Backbone as CSV, one residue per row, in Angstrom:
resi,resn,N_x,N_y,N_z,CA_x,CA_y,CA_z,C_x,C_y,C_z
1,MET,-21.897,-9.146,18.380,-21.938,-8.834,16.961,-20.742,-9.454,16.218
2,ASP,-21.001,-10.233,15.166,-19.939,-10.808,14.426,-19.407,-9.791,13.373
3,ARG,-18.239,-9.341,13.613,-17.696,-8.254,12.805,-17.555,-8.642,11.356
4,ARG,-17.045,-9.933,11.090,-16.850,-10.379,9.775,-18.185,-10.458,8.970
5,LYS,-19.229,-10.986,9.624,-20.467,-11.105,8.939,-21.121,-9.699,8.637
6,GLU,-20.883,-8.739,9.561,-21.416,-7.408,9.327,-20.733,-6.742,8.163
7,ILE,-19.412,-6.822,8.137,-18.708,-6.182,6.999,-19.070,-6.916,5.681
8,ARG,-19.202,-8.219,5.721,-19.564,-8.983,4.525,-20.939,-8.501,4.035
9,LYS,-21.874,-8.290,4.948,-23.212,-7.810,4.611,-23.121,-6.451,3.880
10,VAL,-22.340,-5.546,4.449,-22.193,-4.221,3.826,-21.576,-4.362,2.451
11,LEU,-20.579,-5.171,2.291,-19.920,-5.325,0.984,-20.874,-5.962,-0.078
12,LEU,-21.723,-6.904,0.267,-22.689,-7.516,-0.599,-23.663,-6.538,-1.076
13,ILE,-24.161,-5.650,-0.142,-25.163,-4.630,-0.557,-24.528,-3.665,-1.449
14,THR,-23.335,-3.158,-1.189,-22.693,-2.193,-2.064,-22.247,-2.778,-3.339
15,LEU,-21.920,-4.094,-3.378,-21.527,-4.708,-4.582,-22.702,-4.707,-5.533
16,CYS,-23.892,-5.081,-5.133,-25.079,-5.111,-6.042,-25.311,-3.689,-6.530
17,LEU,-25.267,-2.675,-5.725,-25.576,-1.339,-6.156,-24.441,-0.827,-7.110
18,ASN,-23.216,-1.079,-6.808,-22.113,-0.665,-7.682,-22.162,-1.332,-9.074
19,LEU,-22.604,-2.558,-9.135,-22.726,-3.252,-10.405,-23.853,-2.642,-11.223
20,LEU,-24.999,-2.306,-10.515,-26.104,-1.646,-11.230,-25.731,-0.336,-11.799
21,VAL,-25.020,0.493,-11.038,-24.564,1.815,-11.485,-23.575,1.703,-12.598
22,SER,-22.600,0.794,-12.490,-21.537,0.698,-13.509,-22.075,0.246,-14.856
23,PHE,-22.905,-0.769,-14.892,-23.430,-1.306,-16.125,-24.318,-0.260,-16.829
24,ALA,-25.050,0.520,-16.022,-25.884,1.551,-16.646,-25.041,2.579,-17.384
25,LYS,-23.958,3.047,-16.677,-23.088,4.081,-17.328,-22.220,3.480,-18.502
26,ILE,-21.729,2.231,-18.358,-20.912,1.701,-19.361,-21.693,1.435,-20.642
27,ILE,-22.872,0.807,-20.488,-23.730,0.498,-21.624,-24.134,1.830,-22.332
28,TYR,-24.538,2.780,-21.509,-24.971,4.014,-22.209,-23.839,4.796,-22.804
29,GLY,-22.684,4.806,-22.141,-21.513,5.487,-22.589,-21.032,4.957,-23.904
30,LEU,-21.011,3.593,-24.105,-20.658,2.997,-25.317,-21.671,3.277,-26.498
31,LYS,-22.922,3.305,-26.022,-24.023,3.502,-27.054,-23.899,4.936,-27.696
32,VAL,-23.591,5.940,-26.857,-23.554,7.272,-27.341,-22.157,7.839,-27.593
33,ASN,-21.188,6.900,-27.483,-19.764,7.246,-27.800,-19.215,8.355,-26.906
34,SER,-19.601,8.338,-25.552,-19.137,9.316,-24.599,-18.056,8.682,-23.701
35,LEU,-16.842,9.209,-23.824,-15.695,8.716,-23.100,-15.937,9.029,-21.559
36,ALA,-16.421,10.199,-21.334,-16.626,10.639,-19.937,-17.590,9.664,-19.180
37,ILE,-18.723,9.361,-19.788,-19.683,8.541,-19.094,-19.144,7.068,-19.069
38,TYR,-18.508,6.612,-20.171,-17.958,5.241,-20.148,-16.859,5.168,-19.115
39,SER,-15.968,6.086,-18.993,-14.887,6.030,-18.017,-15.411,6.038,-16.596
40,ASP,-16.454,6.872,-16.395,-17.081,6.875,-15.050,-17.670,5.487,-14.731
41,GLY,-18.291,4.897,-15.693,-18.866,3.549,-15.505,-17.761,2.514,-15.208
42,PHE,-16.600,2.678,-15.888,-15.505,1.815,-15.618,-14.971,1.935,-14.219
43,HIS,-14.945,3.183,-13.735,-14.520,3.433,-12.353,-15.549,2.765,-11.326
44,SER,-16.806,2.879,-11.721,-17.870,2.310,-10.804,-17.775,0.746,-10.832
45,LEU,-17.431,0.187,-11.987,-17.254,-1.298,-12.051,-16.088,-1.718,-11.224
46,PHE,-15.059,-0.874,-11.112,-13.875,-1.165,-10.245,-14.365,-1.224,-8.848
47,ASP,-15.248,-0.368,-8.445,-15.816,-0.418,-7.042,-16.378,-1.788,-6.750
48,GLY,-17.136,-2.344,-7.706,-17.685,-3.706,-7.551,-16.569,-4.797,-7.419
49,VAL,-15.545,-4.683,-8.231,-14.401,-5.625,-8.118,-13.749,-5.495,-6.685
50,SER,-13.628,-4.301,-6.204,-13.022,-4.074,-4.906,-13.914,-4.722,-3.792
51,ASN,-15.240,-4.662,-4.002,-16.144,-5.272,-3.013,-15.907,-6.788,-2.933
52,ILE,-15.748,-7.412,-4.123,-15.465,-8.848,-4.124,-14.112,-9.163,-3.477
53,GLY,-13.106,-8.353,-3.760,-11.830,-8.512,-3.086,-11.963,-8.341,-1.567
54,GLY,-12.804,-7.383,-1.197,-12.905,-7.109,0.227,-13.583,-8.262,0.946
55,ILE,-14.605,-8.946,0.311,-15.266,-10.115,0.974,-14.232,-11.227,1.234
56,ILE,-13.296,-11.365,0.230,-12.318,-12.386,0.453,-11.305,-11.925,1.574
57,GLY,-10.884,-10.670,1.483,-9.887,-10.170,2.507,-10.469,-10.183,3.934
58,ILE,-11.749,-9.829,4.107,-12.409,-9.836,5.434,-12.427,-11.243,5.963
59,TYR,-12.709,-12.214,5.113,-12.717,-13.631,5.561,-11.339,-14.036,6.087
60,LEU,-10.309,-13.697,5.369,-8.966,-14.053,5.810,-8.568,-13.258,7.109
61,ALA,-8.942,-11.976,7.106,-8.500,-11.163,8.236,-9.249,-11.528,9.612
62,SER,-10.410,-12.153,9.487,-11.200,-12.447,10.653,-10.730,-13.740,11.454
63,ARG,-9.778,-14.533,10.802,-9.371,-15.710,11.442,-8.578,-15.397,12.764
64,PRO,-8.763,-16.212,13.758,-8.139,-15.955,15.107,-6.597,-16.132,15.041
65,PRO,-5.924,-15.660,16.025,-4.464,-15.811,16.130,-4.125,-17.302,16.201
66,ASP,-2.898,-17.686,15.745,-2.503,-19.049,15.825,-0.991,-19.014,16.111
67,ARG,-0.375,-20.137,16.134,1.110,-20.289,16.490,1.950,-19.431,15.520
68,GLU,1.542,-19.494,14.240,2.419,-18.805,13.268,2.024,-17.312,13.100
69,HIS,0.859,-16.953,13.584,0.396,-15.568,13.467,-0.193,-15.118,14.864
70,PRO,0.701,-14.926,15.825,0.253,-14.612,17.141,-0.475,-13.283,17.304
71,TYR,-0.316,-12.410,16.297,-0.944,-11.152,16.345,-2.231,-11.154,15.548
72,GLY,-2.664,-12.278,15.068,-3.825,-12.406,14.229,-3.620,-12.140,12.788
73,HIS,-4.698,-12.089,12.016,-4.605,-11.928,10.602,-5.244,-10.637,10.060
74,ARG,-5.363,-9.700,10.952,-6.091,-8.412,10.605,-5.524,-7.673,9.422
75,LYS,-4.184,-7.806,9.258,-3.591,-7.000,8.201,-3.891,-7.520,6.793
76,TYR,-4.568,-8.689,6.715,-4.980,-9.141,5.428,-5.975,-8.099,4.870
77,GLU,-6.821,-7.506,5.766,-7.672,-6.365,5.342,-6.897,-5.224,4.771
78,THR,-5.839,-4.885,5.417,-4.983,-3.791,4.844,-4.374,-4.161,3.518
79,ILE,-3.929,-5.449,3.381,-3.346,-5.835,2.105,-4.356,-5.747,0.980
80,PHE,-5.576,-5.958,1.245,-6.621,-5.880,0.149,-6.937,-4.428,-0.084
81,ALA,-6.701,-3.581,0.952,-6.888,-2.125,0.670,-5.812,-1.674,-0.300
82,VAL,-4.589,-2.265,-0.104,-3.465,-1.971,-1.057,-3.849,-2.449,-2.419
83,PHE,-4.530,-3.570,-2.504,-4.981,-4.148,-3.734,-5.921,-3.118,-4.461
84,ILE,-6.776,-2.544,-3.679,-7.728,-1.602,-4.273,-6.916,-0.404,-4.855
85,GLY,-5.964,0.078,-4.120,-5.161,1.211,-4.533,-4.446,0.890,-5.813
86,VAL,-3.815,-0.308,-5.932,-3.050,-0.643,-7.119,-4.051,-0.755,-8.342
87,LEU,-5.192,-1.357,-8.122,-6.147,-1.472,-9.260,-6.616,-0.101,-9.724
88,MET,-6.776,0.835,-8.698,-7.235,2.127,-9.070,-6.194,2.845,-9.878
89,GLY,-4.951,2.598,-9.536,-3.805,3.221,-10.275,-3.841,2.782,-11.734
90,PHE,-4.054,1.436,-11.974,-4.159,0.929,-13.354,-5.386,1.482,-14.043
91,THR,-6.451,1.593,-13.292,-7.717,2.143,-13.858,-7.523,3.599,-14.338
92,SER,-6.802,4.354,-13.505,-6.578,5.766,-13.946,-5.768,5.875,-15.165
93,LEU,-4.783,4.959,-15.330,-3.901,4.949,-16.532,-4.732,4.629,-17.772
94,GLU,-5.633,3.683,-17.695,-6.502,3.316,-18.845,-7.467,4.508,-19.166
95,ILE,-7.959,5.176,-18.119,-8.871,6.311,-18.387,-8.165,7.469,-19.098
96,LEU,-6.930,7.764,-18.572,-6.131,8.815,-19.147,-5.711,8.469,-20.593
97,LYS,-5.393,7.198,-20.821,-5.050,6.781,-22.180,-6.212,6.989,-23.168
98,GLY,-7.426,6.544,-22.650,-8.592,6.722,-23.495,-8.942,8.214,-23.760
99,ALA,-8.770,9.031,-22.767,-8.990,10.508,-22.886,-8.064,11.091,-23.910
100,TYR,-6.772,10.674,-23.872,-5.783,11.191,-24.778,-6.153,10.800,-26.265
101,GLU,-6.461,9.549,-26.416,-6.868,9.050,-27.757,-8.051,9.788,-28.271
102,SER,-8.983,10.044,-27.326,-10.229,10.748,-27.781,-9.928,12.208,-28.245
103,LEU,-8.941,12.832,-27.539,-8.548,14.183,-27.920,-7.955,14.187,-29.283
104,ILE,-7.125,13.142,-29.624,-6.482,13.034,-30.920,-7.462,12.825,-32.001
105,LYS,-8.359,11.926,-31.738,-9.359,11.523,-32.775,-10.642,12.397,-32.821
106,THR,-10.690,13.248,-31.794,-11.894,14.161,-31.676,-13.214,13.455,-31.901
107,LYS,-13.457,12.465,-31.105,-14.731,11.718,-31.190,-15.902,12.614,-30.751
108,ARG,-16.989,12.472,-31.389,-18.133,13.336,-31.080,-19.219,12.477,-30.376
109,PRO,-19.493,12.737,-29.076,-20.536,12.009,-28.412,-21.970,12.429,-28.888
110,GLU,-22.842,11.463,-28.871,-24.284,11.695,-29.303,-25.176,11.596,-28.028
111,LEU,-25.147,12.639,-27.290,-25.889,12.614,-26.028,-27.365,13.137,-26.188
112,ASP,-28.246,12.571,-25.342,-29.579,13.062,-25.326,-30.056,13.170,-23.822
113,GLU,-31.379,13.383,-23.680,-31.930,13.627,-22.292,-31.767,12.387,-21.386
114,LYS,-31.585,11.200,-21.979,-31.389,9.997,-21.182,-30.180,10.050,-20.393
115,ALA,-29.134,10.815,-20.870,-27.849,10.919,-20.121,-28.123,11.530,-18.733
116,PHE,-28.889,12.587,-18.653,-29.159,13.247,-17.386,-29.930,12.317,-16.469
117,ILE,-30.930,11.585,-17.000,-31.645,10.666,-16.133,-30.807,9.585,-15.547
118,ILE,-29.963,8.918,-16.424,-29.095,7.875,-15.966,-28.075,8.374,-14.923
119,LEU,-27.521,9.520,-15.187,-26.484,10.055,-14.290,-27.058,10.504,-12.964
120,LEU,-28.258,11.089,-12.952,-28.872,11.518,-11.739,-29.283,10.317,-10.930
121,PHE,-29.725,9.282,-11.593,-30.036,8.021,-10.985,-28.800,7.420,-10.212
122,THR,-27.669,7.427,-10.914,-26.457,6.808,-10.358,-25.975,7.690,-9.200
123,ILE,-26.168,8.943,-9.250,-25.681,9.868,-8.194,-26.489,9.553,-6.883
124,ILE,-27.750,9.403,-6.954,-28.589,9.082,-5.856,-28.131,7.773,-5.180
125,ILE,-27.886,6.748,-5.991,-27.431,5.487,-5.505,-26.019,5.651,-4.807
126,ASN,-25.129,6.382,-5.475,-23.800,6.611,-4.933,-23.801,7.299,-3.620
127,ILE,-24.673,8.286,-3.457,-24.796,9.048,-2.182,-25.159,8.074,-1.087
128,PHE,-26.136,7.178,-1.408,-26.534,6.223,-0.393,-25.404,5.256,-0.020
129,VAL,-24.722,4.716,-1.047,-23.674,3.785,-0.838,-22.526,4.411,-0.058
130,PHE,-22.105,5.615,-0.376,-21.004,6.289,0.306,-21.390,6.489,1.817
131,THR,-22.582,7.053,2.043,-23.010,7.319,3.458,-23.113,6.046,4.240
132,TYR,-23.674,5.026,3.673,-23.903,3.746,4.411,-22.613,3.033,4.655
133,GLU,-21.706,2.962,3.620,-20.426,2.160,3.752,-19.434,2.942,4.742
134,ARG,-19.407,4.230,4.633,-18.478,5.014,5.508,-18.981,4.891,6.918
135,LYS,-20.249,5.002,7.161,-20.806,5.005,8.557,-20.531,3.600,9.173
136,ARG,-20.765,2.540,8.393,-20.558,1.190,8.905,-19.072,0.884,9.028
137,GLY,-18.252,1.480,8.177,-16.788,1.380,8.242,-16.266,1.896,9.526
138,LYS,-16.727,3.101,10.002,-16.338,3.643,11.198,-16.832,2.844,12.427
139,GLN,-18.076,2.418,12.293,-18.702,1.593,13.417,-17.911,0.266,13.648
140,LEU,-17.524,-0.347,12.540,-16.848,-1.660,12.588,-15.338,-1.533,12.587
141,LYS,-14.861,-0.263,12.565,-13.340,0.014,12.588,-12.726,-0.782,11.438
142,SER,-13.251,-0.640,10.241,-12.701,-1.305,9.073,-12.106,-0.356,8.153
143,GLU,-10.736,-0.411,7.942,-10.061,0.483,7.052,-10.414,0.191,5.628
144,PHE,-10.805,-1.089,5.372,-11.161,-1.512,3.999,-12.477,-0.769,3.647
145,LEU,-13.484,-0.847,4.496,-14.763,-0.242,4.163,-14.648,1.302,4.024
146,ILE,-13.794,1.903,4.879,-13.640,3.317,4.806,-12.894,3.689,3.459
147,ALA,-11.833,2.875,3.077,-11.159,3.084,1.817,-12.105,2.938,0.653
148,ASP,-12.932,1.877,0.753,-13.877,1.586,-0.340,-14.883,2.696,-0.535
149,SER,-15.318,3.235,0.593,-16.324,4.320,0.509,-15.730,5.558,-0.212
150,SER,-14.417,5.697,-0.126,-13.778,6.885,-0.776,-13.918,6.824,-2.317
151,HIS,-13.946,5.603,-2.810,-14.199,5.486,-4.343,-15.523,6.029,-4.607
152,THR,-16.523,5.665,-3.798,-17.919,6.141,-4.172,-18.005,7.646,-4.004
153,LYS,-17.288,8.219,-3.031,-17.323,9.676,-2.870,-16.798,10.358,-4.141
154,ILE,-15.665,9.783,-4.686,-15.123,10.284,-5.915,-16.097,10.184,-7.026
155,ASP,-16.849,9.004,-7.064,-17.864,8.841,-8.041,-18.935,9.910,-8.098
156,ILE,-19.342,10.366,-6.916,-20.352,11.403,-6.743,-19.845,12.696,-7.435
157,PHE,-18.609,13.081,-7.098,-18.047,14.335,-7.672,-17.855,14.273,-9.185
158,ILE,-17.401,13.039,-9.571,-17.064,12.845,-11.052,-18.409,12.906,-11.848
159,THR,-19.379,12.160,-11.391,-20.676,12.145,-12.062,-21.316,13.535,-12.142
160,SER,-21.205,14.279,-11.001,-21.767,15.646,-10.958,-21.017,16.549,-12.040
161,GLY,-19.688,16.362,-12.119,-18.977,17.125,-13.125,-19.300,16.745,-14.510
162,ILE,-19.592,15.465,-14.726,-19.952,15.036,-16.059,-21.314,15.630,-16.495
163,ILE,-22.190,15.694,-15.531,-23.537,16.312,-15.831,-23.312,17.784,-16.366
164,LEU,-22.425,18.508,-15.647,-22.150,19.847,-16.039,-21.493,19.922,-17.362
165,ALA,-20.528,18.952,-17.619,-19.853,18.894,-18.905,-20.771,18.638,-20.020
166,ILE,-21.813,17.749,-19.723,-22.800,17.404,-20.762,-23.611,18.660,-21.263
167,ILE,-23.891,19.564,-20.327,-24.579,20.783,-20.644,-23.826,21.535,-21.724
168,PHE,-22.498,21.636,-21.525,-21.630,22.325,-22.552,-21.435,21.528,-23.821
169,ILE,-21.417,20.169,-23.637,-21.199,19.322,-24.854,-22.449,19.479,-25.805
170,LYS,-23.599,19.513,-25.173,-24.848,19.670,-25.988,-24.892,21.032,-26.696
171,SER,-24.093,21.961,-26.177,-24.013,23.343,-26.782,-22.964,23.343,-27.883
172,GLY,-22.220,22.209,-28.083,-21.320,22.174,-29.233,-19.823,22.046,-28.741
173,PHE,-19.581,22.069,-27.450,-18.205,21.965,-26.954,-17.890,20.566,-26.714
174,TYR,-17.708,19.744,-27.836,-17.478,18.285,-27.766,-16.213,17.916,-27.086
175,ILE,-15.230,18.808,-27.151,-13.903,18.441,-26.602,-13.906,18.307,-25.108
176,LEU,-15.022,18.841,-24.516,-15.131,18.769,-22.991,-15.362,17.377,-22.529
177,ASP,-15.871,16.462,-23.455,-16.070,15.121,-23.090,-14.720,14.441,-22.856
178,SER,-13.767,14.735,-23.641,-12.356,14.202,-23.455,-11.740,14.811,-22.192
179,PHE,-11.943,16.120,-22.009,-11.311,16.748,-20.824,-11.967,16.182,-19.548
180,ALA,-13.255,15.893,-19.540,-13.929,15.271,-18.405,-13.283,13.907,-18.125
181,GLY,-12.929,13.173,-19.183,-12.227,11.910,-18.990,-10.891,12.093,-18.354
182,LEU,-10.187,13.119,-18.738,-8.852,13.417,-18.208,-8.985,13.711,-16.682
183,ILE,-9.966,14.554,-16.384,-10.167,14.927,-14.913,-10.515,13.678,-14.136
184,ILE,-11.346,12.775,-14.586,-11.669,11.578,-13.927,-10.412,10.693,-13.676
185,GLY,-9.603,10.627,-14.694,-8.312,9.850,-14.587,-7.437,10.394,-13.467
186,VAL,-7.300,11.684,-13.405,-6.480,12.390,-12.431,-7.054,12.180,-11.008
187,LEU,-8.320,12.306,-10.817,-8.989,12.056,-9.488,-8.835,10.685,-9.040
188,VAL,-9.053,9.664,-9.965,-8.827,8.298,-9.555,-7.385,8.051,-9.127
189,ALA,-6.419,8.590,-9.813,-5.007,8.423,-9.497,-4.731,9.073,-8.097
190,ARG,-5.333,10.179,-7.847,-5.165,10.833,-6.552,-5.682,10.011,-5.427
191,GLU,-6.873,9.430,-5.599,-7.449,8.639,-4.589,-6.731,7.311,-4.358
192,ALA,-6.140,6.763,-5.434,-5.321,5.590,-5.367,-4.069,5.867,-4.521
193,PHE,-3.466,7.012,-4.705,-2.266,7.422,-3.921,-2.590,7.499,-2.452
194,ILE,-3.760,8.115,-2.135,-4.098,8.291,-0.699,-4.330,6.974,-0.057
195,ILE,-5.024,6.007,-0.729,-5.293,4.719,-0.215,-4.006,3.959,-0.017
196,LEU,-3.069,3.989,-0.983,-1.834,3.264,-0.876,-0.974,3.802,0.301
197,LYS,-0.973,5.092,0.427,-0.180,5.662,1.527,-0.698,5.267,2.885
198,GLU,-2.020,5.401,3.080,-2.600,5.078,4.382,-2.392,3.570,4.632
199,SER,-2.587,2.702,3.704,-2.428,1.230,3.911,-0.959,0.907,4.150
200,THR,-0.056,1.566,3.451,1.386,1.281,3.653,1.785,1.704,5.037
201,ASP,1.269,2.834,5.530,1.614,3.265,6.881,1.291,2.177,7.941
202,ILE,0.234,1.491,7.668,-0.244,0.430,8.603,0.758,-0.777,8.493
203,LEU,1.106,-1.143,7.305,1.928,-2.291,7.006,3.323,-2.048,7.533
204,ILE,3.825,-0.891,7.546,5.181,-0.642,8.076,5.168,-0.240,9.536
205,ASP,3.999,-0.484,10.183,3.880,-0.166,11.638,4.077,1.258,11.999
206,LYS,3.429,2.157,11.334,3.444,3.594,11.726,2.757,3.669,13.069
207,ALA,3.233,4.571,13.958,2.644,4.783,15.247,1.203,5.225,15.045
208,LEU,0.335,4.602,15.859,-1.121,4.855,15.750,-1.659,5.773,16.876
209,LEU,-0.849,5.850,17.952,-1.346,6.679,19.056,-0.249,7.667,19.427
210,ASP,-0.625,8.758,20.023,0.267,9.815,20.438,1.076,9.328,21.695
211,SER,2.370,9.125,21.499,3.121,8.586,22.589,3.198,9.552,23.800
212,SER,3.132,10.863,23.533,3.154,11.851,24.580,1.885,11.742,25.438
213,GLU,0.842,11.453,24.775,-0.511,11.292,25.530,-0.473,10.049,26.380
214,ILE,0.149,8.939,25.823,0.246,7.744,26.641,1.173,7.984,27.825
215,GLU,2.269,8.666,27.596,3.196,8.960,28.728,2.504,9.820,29.823
216,ARG,1.780,10.768,29.415,1.017,11.605,30.423,0.090,10.739,31.174
217,LEU,-0.645,9.829,30.510,-1.659,8.989,31.135,-0.959,7.997,32.098
218,VAL,0.111,7.322,31.707,0.725,6.335,32.522,1.395,6.946,33.730
219,THR,2.008,8.136,33.644,2.702,8.733,34.756,1.734,9.207,35.847
220,THR,0.426,9.172,35.503,-0.600,9.517,36.546,-0.884,8.332,37.433
221,CYS,-0.380,7.172,36.985,-0.702,5.972,37.782,0.239,5.913,39.003
222,ASN,-0.310,5.506,40.097,0.470,5.485,41.397,1.672,4.529,41.212
223,ASP,2.766,4.934,41.818,4.022,4.193,41.852,4.831,4.095,40.556
224,VAL,4.340,4.809,39.525,5.122,4.878,38.255,5.926,6.160,38.272
225,GLN,7.240,6.004,38.282,8.137,7.156,38.294,8.339,7.814,36.931
226,ALA,8.317,6.997,35.900,8.518,7.488,34.514,8.041,6.505,33.524
227,CYS,7.856,6.966,32.309,7.401,6.090,31.211,8.228,6.449,29.954
228,GLU,8.768,5.479,29.255,9.589,5.713,28.140,9.505,4.625,27.066
229,ASP,10.181,4.829,25.950,10.285,3.863,24.833,8.862,3.342,24.469
230,ILE,7.961,4.257,24.229,6.581,3.882,23.881,6.443,3.563,22.427
231,ARG,5.916,2.422,22.131,5.682,2.039,20.699,4.254,1.528,20.474
232,THR,3.676,1.903,19.432,2.310,1.450,19.091,2.280,1.004,17.595
233,ARG,1.465,-0.016,17.286,1.335,-0.467,15.948,-0.036,-1.239,15.816
234,GLY,-0.332,-1.653,14.624,-1.565,-2.412,14.353,-2.437,-1.644,13.435
235,THR,-3.749,-1.891,13.562,-4.772,-1.289,12.703,-5.860,-0.697,13.571
236,ALA,-6.752,0.039,13.044,-7.901,0.583,13.784,-8.688,-0.602,14.338
237,GLY,-8.934,-0.484,15.645,-9.694,-1.621,16.305,-8.768,-2.686,16.858
238,GLN,-7.488,-2.676,16.488,-6.540,-3.743,17.013,-5.216,-3.113,17.142
239,ILE,-4.967,-2.314,18.167,-3.702,-1.585,18.396,-2.918,-2.319,19.528
240,PHE,-1.571,-2.456,19.234,-0.705,-3.046,20.253,0.198,-2.023,20.789
241,VAL,0.429,-2.019,22.103,1.255,-0.991,22.784,2.357,-1.725,23.540
242,ASP,3.592,-1.123,23.399,4.744,-1.641,24.085,5.463,-0.502,24.730
243,LEU,5.795,-0.544,26.026,6.387,0.551,26.740,7.206,0.100,27.937
244,LYS,7.985,0.994,28.442,8.776,0.778,29.684,8.316,1.699,30.830
245,ILE,8.337,1.229,32.030,7.994,2.087,33.140,9.085,1.941,34.205
246,LEU,9.447,3.005,34.861,10.407,3.016,35.956,9.626,2.971,37.257
247,VAL,10.022,2.017,38.153,9.399,1.904,39.453,10.445,1.817,40.515
248,ASP,10.033,1.879,41.749,10.944,1.753,42.881,11.717,0.407,42.809
249,SER,13.050,0.500,42.764,13.895,-0.631,42.621,13.842,-1.661,43.777
250,SER,13.226,-1.227,44.922,13.228,-2.087,46.092,11.954,-2.909,46.218
251,ILE,10.955,-2.722,45.338,9.741,-3.431,45.447,9.844,-4.861,44.982
252,SER,8.891,-5.733,45.424,8.900,-7.117,44.977,8.428,-7.259,43.514
253,VAL,8.653,-8.469,42.956,8.179,-8.815,41.630,6.649,-8.723,41.586
254,LYS,5.974,-9.183,42.665,4.589,-9.130,42.734,4.038,-7.727,42.710
255,GLU,4.679,-6.804,43.403,4.236,-5.403,43.429,4.457,-4.837,42.029
256,GLY,5.588,-5.133,41.386,5.824,-4.628,39.981,4.806,-5.151,39.070
257,HIS,4.408,-6.378,39.164,3.359,-6.988,38.341,2.058,-6.240,38.519
258,ASP,1.667,-5.919,39.718,0.428,-5.246,40.009,0.445,-3.840,39.370
259,ILE,1.572,-3.204,39.461,1.627,-1.855,38.821,1.422,-1.927,37.314
260,ALA,2.118,-2.950,36.681,2.015,-3.167,35.248,0.584,-3.417,34.814
261,GLU,-0.136,-4.157,35.647,-1.585,-4.413,35.350,-2.407,-3.208,35.396
262,ARG,-2.092,-2.321,36.322,-2.868,-1.064,36.481,-2.576,-0.193,35.265
263,VAL,-1.278,-0.142,34.852,-0.926,0.602,33.649,-1.736,0.078,32.432
264,GLU,-1.762,-1.222,32.248,-2.409,-1.781,31.150,-3.940,-1.443,31.228
265,ALA,-4.512,-1.462,32.394,-5.910,-1.220,32.511,-6.311,0.190,32.180
266,ILE,-5.446,1.163,32.596,-5.813,2.562,32.238,-5.610,2.910,30.782
267,ILE,-4.615,2.246,30.190,-4.439,2.482,28.709,-5.625,1.954,27.928
268,LYS,-6.077,0.724,28.319,-7.205,0.097,27.511,-8.479,0.935,27.771
269,LYS,-8.579,1.429,28.930,-9.764,2.248,29.255,-9.830,3.554,28.455
270,GLU,-8.630,4.178,28.327,-8.575,5.456,27.635,-8.640,5.250,26.121
271,PHE,-8.029,4.147,25.638,-7.972,3.861,24.197,-8.669,2.523,23.924
272,PRO,-9.914,2.484,23.672,-10.716,1.233,23.499,-10.141,0.345,22.352
273,ASP,-9.415,0.938,21.326,-8.893,0.127,20.239,-7.667,-0.680,20.614
274,VAL,-7.129,-0.396,21.811,-5.892,-1.187,22.257,-6.361,-2.528,22.710
275,VAL,-5.750,-3.564,22.180,-6.085,-5.002,22.533,-5.027,-5.648,23.350
276,ASP,-3.827,-5.084,23.348,-2.716,-5.677,24.131,-1.713,-4.655,24.548
277,VAL,-1.265,-4.768,25.793,-0.243,-3.811,26.208,0.892,-4.571,26.917
278,VAL,2.124,-4.445,26.445,3.279,-5.131,27.020,4.066,-4.044,27.814
279,VAL,4.106,-4.233,29.091,4.793,-3.293,30.050,6.120,-3.890,30.539
280,HIS,7.159,-3.218,30.224,8.536,-3.644,30.716,8.792,-2.883,31.941
281,ILE,9.121,-3.635,33.038,9.398,-2.977,34.335,10.938,-2.701,34.405
282,GLU,11.275,-1.455,34.673,12.720,-1.074,34.852,12.929,-0.461,36.204
283,PRO,14.112,-0.752,36.804,14.334,-0.158,38.178,14.522,1.344,38.108
284,GLY,13.843,2.030,38.991,13.994,3.526,39.067,14.662,3.866,40.306
285,LYS,14.280,4.999,40.861,14.924,5.520,42.164,14.282,4.641,43.328
286,LYS,15.198,4.332,44.239,14.811,3.568,45.427,14.093,4.521,46.450
287,ILE,12.948,4.204,46.845,12.168,5.091,47.806,12.219,4.516,49.200
């Protein structure tokens, strides 16, 4: 299975659906002067922009290792996830600005039964997109697809809240349209923070595996006296492990090499996402 082609396929499908949803909400929101629906459509449009960025990022990330990039290019995918987070941050600021101006000017939306039809239609599409993209993201071990699906999950909650707000708005509580816009802005900002934090953790090489679990596993290997200085880094699906093991100081280099290979094998078997293990042999007690 070509991982890049599969991720690209997912992004193209979600791109088309996100554009359909966003245009429907933006056009209708502008027509009826509803900040809540317009802002929600703007957020959905951002999902489409992130899909396009993802297609470019996945292409760059899928390139094989070379002399200048011996660990590969996988972190390009993470960089584009950061790009999503930053854009979401700016999006939230624009939505909050619009909600504030709407509160000051007290704009009155002109909603009708079409609002419910359009929003219910977009919720159905968003539920499909979220389920499909998150499932494929986990299968393909793509932090970008998982991060991207989070936007759609927020869209589902936001649109559901807007439907509830519309019920009150039609009863005369017009100010709720502006408050709904404020809530959307806050939720988008929160999701942006989560994505940026998770992506930054990968870029600064936060440990991806429990070192105590690796130590327990390695010390069960024959001839390993101790395991220490365990370090892990990388991304989901491409984890690198670096550790030291203490062995009998009187054994030959060949015997030490064989032990190191056994250690590498059991780690990769236990943690399928591990692609490389560097084992440093240190002299331990002489047996």
